[in-house]
N, C-alpha and C positions, 0 to 999 in steps of 0.2 A: 919979719914980724916975730916978736917974742912968743914962746909957747904959751905963757900965761894969757897973753892978749888973744891968742888964737882960740884957746879954750873958752874964754869969756865970750868972744864973738859968736862962736858956734852955739854955745848954750843959750845965749839971748835969742838967736834967730830960730833955732830948730828944736831945742830940747827944754823940757821942764824939769826943774830940780825939786824933788819932793821928799817927804819923810813920812814914815808910818811907824806906829808903836807895835812891836811884836815881841811877845814873851817879856823878857826883862830888859829889852834894848829898844832904841830908836834907830830904825834903818833908814839911811840916806840912799836915794836912788835917782837915776836919770830916766826920764820917760820920753820916748819918741812915739807919738800916737797920731792917728787921724781917723776920720769917720769910716774909711774903707777897711780898717783892720779886721781881719778874720782869724788871725792866729797871733800868738805871743812867743817871743824868744827872750829868754833871760840870760844875760852875760854875767859870768862870775870870774872875777879877776884872780890873778895869781898872788903869791906872797913875795914881798910885802908891799903890794901896789894898792890901787883903788879904782873906782869906777871910771875915772877919766881916761884910762887906757882904752876904753871901748867907744869913745866918741865917734871915731871914724867909722866904726861898724854900725852904730845906731843911725848915722846919717845916710848910710848906703843901703838900708833895707828896702825891699820892695814895698809899695804902699799898702799891700794887703797884710803886712806883718807889723804888729806893735813890738817895739823894742824897749827893753828895760835893762839897765846896768846898775847893779846894787853894790854897795860897800859891805863887805863881810864884817861881822862883829869885830870891833877893835881896830878897824882899818878905815882910812878916809874920814868921813864924818859920821860913821855909825858908832854908837857908844859901845863900851866894853861889857856892860852888865856886871855879872858876878866876877868876871875876870879869869875864869878857868876855861881854857879853850881845848877843844878836841874836834875831830872831824864829825862826830855825831852831833855835837852842839851846833856847829856850822850848818850841817845838813838839816837839822830840825828847825833852825832859824829860817832857812830857805823854804821848807815845807810850810811853816806858819805864815811866811810872807805871801806865798802863793794862795793860801786859803783865806787869809785876811783880806787880800785885794780881790778875791773871787775871780781869779784868772782862768779857772778851768784847767784843761790840759795845756801844757806849755812845752816848748822846745828849750833845752838847756844847752848853753855853750860855755864850757869851762876850760880855762887855760891853766896848766901847771897845777897849783893847789886848787884852783877852781874846778879842774877835772876830778881831783880826789873828792871834792864836795859833791859834784854831780853824780859820781858813781855811788857814793854812800847814800845820797838822797834817793836815787833810783832803787837801791836795795831796800830802803825803808818804805817807800811809797811809789812803786812803779806805775800805779794807776793815774798819777798826776802828770805823766810825761808822754808826749807824742813823738819825740825825737831827741837825739843827743848828738852834740858836737864836742869832740874831745881834741884839744889842741895841746901838743907838747906836754903830755901827761901820761900816766900809766896806772895800773891797778895794783902794783906790788908794794908791800910794806918796806920800810927801810931795812937794810942789812944792819948787823951790829956795827960795822965800820961806818955806815951812814949815820947811825944814831950818835956814835962818838963824835963824828964831825959836827953834827948839829950842836951837841953839848959844848964843844970847843968854841963854836961860833957864839953861843950865848955868853960864854966867859969873855970873849973878845968884845962883844957889844957892850957889856957891862963895864969893861975896863977902858975901852977906847971911844965909845959912843957911836952914834949913827953915821957920822960923816965918813969915817974911815971904812965902815961896813959898806956904805953905799958905793964908794969908789971901787972897792974890790968886787962887789956884787955885779955891777954893770959890765965889768971887763969879762965876766964869765957868761953872760946871757945873750949878748949880741954877737953877730958875725963881725969879722974884721971890716967888711965892706960897710956895714951899718954904722960902726963906730967911726969910720973915716968919713962917711958921706952924709950921715944923718945925725948931727949933734943935737938937734932939737928933741929927738926921741930919747936920746941918752939923758938929756937934762930933765925930760918929763919923768923918767923912771927914778933918777936921783932925787928929784923933789918929792915924788910919791913916797919914797923910803923915808925921807927926812920928816914927812908929815906924821909918821907913826911915832908913838912913844917907845922908848926902850923896853918898857914893860910889855907892851903889846907885841913887839918883835920877838922878845924872848918867850912869851907865852905861846905864840904861834909856832915857834921853832920846837917847843915841847910837844905841841899838838901834832906837828908833822912827824916827829920822831916816834910818837906813840900810835900813829894810825895803823889800822889793821889792813890786811890784804883783802882786796875786793874782787879778786879774780873769779870767784864763784858767781858773781853777779853777771859776768860778761855773757855767759851762755844763756842767761835768762832774759837778755835784752831783746825782746821781740818788738822793737821799734827801730826805725831807720837810724843808723849811726854813721857819722862822718868823722874820720880821724885825720887831722891835719898835723904836720910836723915840719919845722924848719930843718932843711937838709943838713945844716951845720950845727944843730942843737948838740951841745956838749953835756947837757944835763939829763935829757931823756934820750936813750939810745934807740936806734932803728930796730935792734933786736927786741927791746921791750915792747915797742909798738907792734911789731909783727907777731909777737906772742899773743897780744890782745886781739889782733885782727883775726887770728885763726879760730878764736873762740866765739866771736860775735856773729850771730846768724845773718843779719842784713847790714853789711858794712862796706864803706868805701874808704880807702886810705890814699892820701895824697901827700907827697913830699914837695915842699916849696923851696926852690933853690935860693942860694945867697942869703939865707936867713938862719938865725940862731934860735933861741928859746922863745922869742916873741914875734912870730911872723905877722901877727895882726898889725904891728907897728912898723916892722921892717919892710913888708911888702903888702900894704893894705889893699891895693888894687886886686892882686891875685887872691888874697885871703877873702875879701868881700865878695869877689866873684864866685868863689867856691861855696860860701855860705848861701849866697843868693840862689845858685843852681840847686843846692840841696833843699832849700825851702820850697822852691817852685816845683821841683820834680818829686819830692818825697812827702811834703807836708800840706801844701795848699791844694 
C-alpha cells in the first residue's frame, strides 16, 4: 500500500482533520478523541516535517487520552502568518492553541525542533503542562559552527531547491536499517519536506540558528519528563541527552536500538509503548 493511501485510510477511520484560527495564523491539526478522554497529549513535529509523522502515535494512545498533532507555523497546512519565525513565535502559537481550544493542562511530546518548542513553551507557561516527552532533542543553542552550517544550508536550498535538500536530509536522520528496510517512512519524510516552501524552510533554519539555550528551564521542570532517543541518532548525541537528564528532577531516559533521529517512525511499537507507559504511570 502506498504511504499516501495509508495516511488517507487511517485519517478517514480514526482521526479528524481540523483547523483553528490562532494569532495571525490558521493552525491545521489532527485530533484523536473519544468520550473517555481524561487527559490530552499534543505532538509537535520536527523540522521540516508535519503532523502526519505522528499518525501512528495518535492511533496507539490509550482511550483515556485525547491526542492532537499540530502543524507548526509555516509547515504542513498551517499558514505562515507574518513569515518571521523563531522559537518564541512557535512556542507562543502553541500556548495560544492550548488556550483557544480550552484544553487545560496538557502533556507535550516534541521531537527534534518540536522538543525545542516544548522547552521554550514550558519556560514561558509552565502552568499549562502536566508532563513532557522529549524525543531526539536537547536544550542547547547552536554553536557558531552549527549556525554557519545552517546558513550554508539556506544557500543550498535557495540554489538547488527542495528536492536535493530532501535527499541529503533523509540520509542523515535514519539508521541504515531503517533506510534499507522501511522505504515507506523515508518517502513520507521526503514528501513532508517537499510540501514546504523554500521560504518556510529557510525561515525555519534561521529560527533554529537563532534559538537560545533553554538549559535553565530543565531544573525547573517539576512535572514528569520522559526522554527518548534513537540509539543511532547522529544529530542529537547521547552526551547532550545525559546532560539534560542530570538536571531534570523527575526524568526517565530510554535509548531505542536500531533507530536514528526519528524513532517514532523507525520503531513505532517500542516508541508507542514507552509513551503509553509514561501516560498511564505518570499522568492518568
